N, C-alpha and C positions, 0 to 999 in steps of 0.2 A: 386689390383692385383692380381686375380680368381687363385691357383695354379692349372695347368694341371694334371688330374688325372693319376696314371700309369697306362699301361696294364698290367693286369698279364699276367705270361707266362707260357702257360702250360707243361709238363713233357715233353713232344714230343720236341718241342721250346730249355728248356732246357739242353736236352741231345744231340740234333742236333739241332744248329743254323745254319747252313748250311740249311738246310728244306726247304727255303724258295726260294732258289737257287737250288736247285736240282728240285723243284715243276715246276717251268718256265720252267727250260730244259725239263723234260717230256712232257709239253704242248705244245713247239713248236716242239720236233720229233712227237707228235700225230698229230699235225696239215702239218707241212712234209707230213706224211703216208698217212692223207686225201688227201694232194694234190695229191701226186702221182697216190691213186688209181684214182680220178677222171679225171688225165692226157692219163688215160692208157685207161680209158671207152672210152673217146674222139678219142682218137689214132683206138681204136678197130672198134666205130661208121664211121670215117672216110672213112676205108676202102669199098673196093665194096661188098654190101651185108652186110654191118657191122650194119645200125638199121633194118632191118627186124630180123637180128637174134638175137638184144634185145630185138627188143620187142616178138618175139618170145621167148625168154627167158624167160622176164617177165610176160609175159603169163602163160609160165610154173609153175613159182612161185605161182601165182593168185590160181591156178587152186589145185595146191597141199597145200597151205595155205585154203580153204574151202574143202577140203578135209580130212584135219587134224583136220580143226573144228568141221566137221560132224559127227568125232569119238569122239569127245572131250563128256561127258555127259551133255545132254543137248544141244546139238548143234544144230540137225538134228531139234529139236525140236523147238528151238530157230528162226531156221530158215525160218520155214513155218508158225512162229505165233502162236501156240499151247501151250497151257497153261500148267503149270506145274503137272506130274500126267499124262497125258494124253501120247498116246505108240504111238514113230511115227516110222516106217521101212525105212530100206533104198528109193531112190527114191523118196522119198515124195514129192508132188510138189503144195501142199496147206491144208487146214483149211476149213470145212464148221460149220461154229458155229452156233447151234441151241439152243431152250429152254431145248432140253434130252441133250443137250453134245454135245463134238466136237468130230466129223467124218474128219477123213483124206482123202485126196486125193492124188493118186500115180499115176506114167507112168504107160502110157498103156504097156504092156508086162514086165513089170516087175513082182518080182518074189512075192511081195506084192500082187499087182493086178489079179496073177495068184490065189495066196490063195485064196484069196476076192471070186472070179468066182467058186471058190471048192466049198466054203464053204459056198457060195449062193447056186450052185445045190443042194447040201445034205440037208442045213440044208431047202431048203426050197421044198423038197420032199412031195409027198402026200399034204395034206390038212395044212399044217403047216402054222401060221400066220407070225411067226418071228424066228428068227435066231441068235446066238451073233458069235462075231468074236473080236479077241484085246479088248476084255472085254468090248464090244460095244455092241448096240442090234438095229439088222434090219432089218424093217419089208418085208416082203416077196412080197411085192404089188409092179404089174409094172405098166408101161405107160401105 
């Protein structure tokens, strides 16, 4: 008949043999608190206008989360799908990928768009064929 192997006791178990019970108590308290939070949310939702308030609150959280993501290094770049090393300013809406590199598109009326237009105007003055802006080379040709 094979003998059962004795389980090695850890130092913590030796010092505090009641640790298992206290762990169970902590889990029970945690579950109770979670249940209270859920019931509180349900009670709030059942009040007049409660669901709309909850939806507005979650929308606000999502907006805040995306704003935080944009501020993180590479957050804006990842959002528009630009490669590492591409400079992306605020209010970027997309990236045009070409053989010559990646060209970031910006919202109309944004600071970046205004900056580009002024650079285009000054860079293409006279008989210039191209100009640079944000480390990228642009042509002065018009449609």
